[in-house]
DOLUMPA-228109 format. One record per residue (C-alpha): residue in one letter; x, y, z. Coordinates in pm, whole numbers, padded with zeros to 5 digits, always signed. Last residue first. Example, Ala and Ser with C-alpha at 12.3 -4.5 7.8 and 13.67 -1.06 7.14 Angstrom:
BEGIN
S+01367-00106+00714 A+01230-00450+00780 
This chain:
BEGIN
V+01486-03892+03978 P+01717-03696+03751 D+01776-03331+03852 T+01626-03084+03601 A+01355-02948+03829 M+01594-02912+04119 A+01836-02704+03906 V+01552-02486+03777 A+01432-02422+04131 R+01781-02341+04251 R+01821-02105+03957 R+01499-01925+04036 P+01594-01893+04401 W+01914-01701+04310 P+02216-01843+04484 P+02288-01715+04835 R+02418-01358+04880 A+02791-01282+04909 L+02878-01230+04542 V+02571-01021+04460 W+02610-00807+04772 L+02983-00757+04717 G+02928-00638+04359 F+02639-00407+04445 G+02825-00247+04734 I+03139-00188+04529 P+02950-00059+04224 I+02733+00168+04450 V+03025+00323+04644 A+03152+00556+04370 T+02806+00683+04273 I+02715+00742+04638 Y+03035+00937+04698 I+02976+01172+04405 L+02608+01193+04500 P+02714+01353+04828 V+02838+01653+04621 L+02487+01744+04498 A+02451+02034+04744 L+02762+02183+04582 N+02554+02304+04286 G+02710+02409+03956 T+03026+02205+03994 S+02807+01923+04124 I+02658+01882+03775 N+03000+01820+03622 S+03096+01569+03890 I+02755+01403+03859 G+02800+01355+03486 L+03150+01214+03508 A+03058+00963+03779 A+02733+00869+03605 A+02918+00807+03278 Q+03168+00582+03456 A+02892+00385+03632 A+02693+00351+03309 V+03000+00235+03119 M+03071-00025+03387 L+02711-00146+03393 G+02702-00177+03014 I+03032-00365+03009 A+02898-00610+03268 S+02578-00663+03070 L+02775-00713+02748 V+02986-00981+02915 Q+02677-01148+03059 A+02504-01156+02721 A+02816-01287+02545 Q+02870-01565+02797 G+02885-01858+02558 R+02632-02080+02381 R+02719-02370+02611 D+02598-02165+02909 F+02746-02206+03256 G+02620-02001+03549 A+02573-01626+03560 T+02676-01572+03921 L+03049-01572+03854 L+03017-01364+03537 I+02811-01074+03673 C+02979-01064+04015 A+03331-01069+03872 A+03284-00791+03616 L+03108-00562+03865 L+03370-00635+04131 P+03644-00548+03881 F+03477-00206+03827 G+03417-00124+04196 L+03768-00185+04324 N+03961+00046+04092 Y+03646+00260+04093 L+03733+00353+04452 P+04031+00554+04320 S+03787+00823+04193 T+03631+00890+04536 L+03875+01103+04737 R+04010+01284+04432 S+03656+01360+04317 H+03572+01508+04657 L+03860+01756+04639 E+03798+01838+04272 V+03433+01914+04354 K+03550+02156+04624 F+03799+02331+04398 R+03549+02358+04114 R+03293+02513+04349 Y+03547+02777+04453 E+03634+02840+04089 N+03270+02917+04005 P+03223+03137+04310 S+03540+03334+04230 A+03834+03263+04456 E+03959+03351+04805 G+03616+03461+04929 A+03474+03107+04945 K+03762+02980+05156 I+04035+02736+05055 D+04157+02517+05340 L+04046+02176+05213 L+04162+02233+04855 E+04495+02367+04977 T+04545+02069+05207 L+04456+01826+04929 T+04721+01983+04707 R+04630+02222+04429 E+04731+02167+04067 R+04403+02002+03965 A+04203+02298+04098 D+04369+02565+03885 R+04682+02759+03966 F+04666+03125+03866 R+04995+03238+03713 D+05142+03546+03872 P+05107+03839+03636 K+05340+03881+03337 A+05435+04240+03279 G+05422+04296+02907 T+05492+04023+02655 A+05733+04216+02438 T+05816+04462+02712 A+06160+04324+02794 F+06230+04209+02438 D+06449+04512+02366 V+06536+04600+02007 T+06888+04730+01958 Y+07025+04956+01686 S+07356+04985+01507 D+07480+05180+01205 F+07153+05366+01165 Y+06933+05516+00896 L+06615+05694+01007 L+06305+05730+00790 S+05990+05914+00896 L+05696+05850+00670 K+05427+06117+00671 G+05074+06039+00787 T+05042+06386+00939 G+04846+06299+01254 P+05084+06032+01384 T+05422+06024+01206 V+05462+05698+01017 E+05775+05517+01130 Q+06062+05348+00948 R+06397+05261+01107 N+06689+05177+00882 G+06972+04930+00868 N+07343+04871+00907 I+07366+04645+01215 M+07078+04521+01436 L+07127+04385+01789 V+06820+04190+01905 R+06781+04188+02281 P+06740+03925+02553 G+06677+04019+02917 T+06771+04284+03172 E+07103+04120+03260 T+07182+04092+02891 Y+07142+03825+02626 V+07228+03889+02263 L+07048+03783+01945 A+07256+03898+01650 G+07249+04134+01354 K+07269+04164+00979 E+07158+04373+00685 A+06896+04560+00884 M+06528+04648+00861 L+06311+04818+01122 T+05936+04883+01120 V+05774+05096+01389 A+05411+05127+01497 R+05343+05446+01691 S+04971+05453+01783 P+04968+05081+01864 T+05262+05102+02111 R+05371+04738+02116 K+05358+04771+01738 D+05713+04664+01659 H+05783+04510+01319 V+06137+04378+01289 L+06302+04262+00965 L+06651+04116+00967 G+06843+03987+00665 Q+07125+03784+00815 L+07153+03679+01181 E+07494+03584+01318 G+07501+03266+01525 A+07854+03159+01429 S+07717+02892+01192 T+07530+03167+01007 R+07155+03234+01035 S+06920+03314+00750 R+06633+03537+00644 V+06530+03638+00995 Y+06184+03786+01060 I+06084+03939+01392 T+05733+04028+01511 L+05654+04224+01828 G+05299+04336+01908 D+05146+04121+02176 G+05389+03859+02296 F+05665+03744+02068 K+05592+03648+01708 N+05858+03490+01485 F+05779+03546+01118 V+05965+03248+00976 G+06243+03218+00719 E+06501+03120+00980 Q+06388+03059+01335 L+06465+03298+01618 L+06468+03073+01923 V+06316+03210+02238 N+06408+03081+02582 T+06467+03422+02740 I+06122+03518+02610 D+05948+03333+02893 N+05580+03340+02799 R+05486+03031+02599 I+05766+02801+02711 T+05747+02923+03070 W+05371+02877+03091 Q+05399+02524+02947 M+05666+02438+03204 E+05458+02580+03488 H+05147+02404+03360 F+05325+02067+03338 S+05496+02104+03675 R+05163+02181+03841 V+05000+01885+03666 T+05289+01661+03776 M+05265+01763+04144 P+04885+01751+04161 I+04894+01407+03992 L+05159+01251+04218 W+05022+01325+04565 C+04654+01275+04641 T+04530+01146+04305 L+04823+00919+04222 T+04881+00777+04568 Y+04507+00728+04606 G+04502+00534+04279 I+04789+00312+04388 A+04593+00222+04702 T+04291+00147+04483 T+04517-00062+04258 I+04606-00282+04555 L+04244-00311+04668 G+04132-00407+04316 L+04406-00669+04292 I+04284-00821+04618 I+03920-00809+04503 A+04000-00965+04165 P+04197-01247+04332 R+03913-01300+04590 A+03638-01341+04328 L+03649-01720+04343 A+03632-01709+04724 M+03335-01470+04712 H+03153-01689+04464 S+03205-01988+04691 L+03471-02257+04654 G+03360-02611+04740 A+03585-02820+04517 A+03290-02861+04278 R+03293-02483+04243 L+03657-02493+04137 V+03589-02774+03891 V+03298-02588+03732 L+03510-02272+03724 E+03764-02455+03512 R+03510-02542+03241 D+03739-02385+02975 A+03469-02134+02873 I+03402-02041+03236 L+03769-01984+03313 K+03805-01778+02996 N+03509-01561+03093 Y+03667-01520+03435 T+03995-01399+03287 F+03846-01176+03016 L+03616-00988+03254 V+03892-00953+03511 V+04127-00819+03240 A+03873-00571+03104 F+03783-00440+03451 L+04150-00404+03543 S+04219-00204+03229 I+03915+00019+03288 P+04017+00083+03649 I+04381+00153+03544 I+04307+00387+03252 V+04099+00650+03433 V+04344+00726+03715 L+04627+00655+03471 F+04526+00954+03260 G+04639+01208+03518 P+04966+01021+03564 M+05033+01059+03187 L+05029+01437+03150 L+05383+01490+03281 M+05500+01250+03010 T+05391+01495+02740 L+05596+01786+02874 K+05900+01571+02944 L+05894+01427+02594 F+05865+01774+02438 S+06139+01911+02663 G+06373+01634+02551 I+06276+01677+02185 S+06357+02048+02204 L+06090+02316+02168 G+06176+02568+01896 K+05877+02784+01984 N+05690+02785+01655 V+05745+02434+01518 I+05807+02240+01839 M+05539+02435+02025 E+05289+02373+01745 V+05359+01998+01768 F+05240+02016+02128 R+04880+01905+02082 L+04995+01604+01878 S+05150+01464+02197 Q+04803+01409+02342 T+04701+01154+02078 L+05027+00961+02099 W+05030+00964+02479 L+04670+00840+02483 V+04757+00545+02259 C+05070+00468+02463 T+04871+00479+02787 L+04611+00241+02646 A+04879-00011+02552 I+05061+00025+02885 S+04738-00023+03079 V+04645-00330+02873 F+04988-00486+02928 L+04994-00409+03299 M+04641-00538+03353 G+04722-00862+03172 V+05030-00922+03384 V+04841-00854+03706 M+04545-01067+03593 
């Protein structure tokens, strides 16, 4: 089951990585994002998906393993040796407890750290103009109002055929053209140095074109994006201590409820690592042998798992609107565990004992 869970988890993670990586193609094209930064950015998302992937992977592997044992008649031998349902389910329970501990490590420590790093890196890429790359033949946009076009770039880094449109001051839009130039970095930030060009501006009120020829001119990026405020960290970036200590007046009512629901979700989501395999084990181990296969039992287990996952997502969303429903988050997480243990620990169903007695030869 360990080997199977690892393979299924890796396969699902690769599929999710591929789908999520398509979101950042725009950054590669428009922001000149390097392959290393692209890989780092996408890998920072993976721990957040593991919290969902691992319980589903473990459920699928437990379901497959016990179904295989039933089909090969191995469970019949194990039961004949005197093993109870609980003893047969012990491997799934142990693996569920181990993955639950891993889940708490992810939700309480690793995920907040990686989500914070992801958002900080994404924020820097989108807003830090010191990392810009002026691409050839593209209208490069920076912030609100500055557009730069470069026809070509030489091997020495010289820019050929520059066009700059600056409308950071809407009432005084300026267009500059130059034969050549360069991107230079100063203590106050990056600037575009333009050589042999002209500056065109329409005079407000008169509508007349003002034309100024220059030998050299610099365009400052410092105000291209304006003054960037401190980035607000959402609920998934906060540590458990921050989520516990936050007060109602420190955030908007909606954000405050999100923080509290995130706190309770982190404390309950790893429990599904134990609840899902227990659902699979209790359904198959108590089903008995059927020569026609265990398709009905397998579908029943899948239906219960999907219902539990849907209930968890639905209650989390509903609780964001009303914190009085937060206890339901814990109830939903505990029900699969309690149901699975109860089914495995209770005596055989009376109906089955009656059927077995009726079919015994006299």
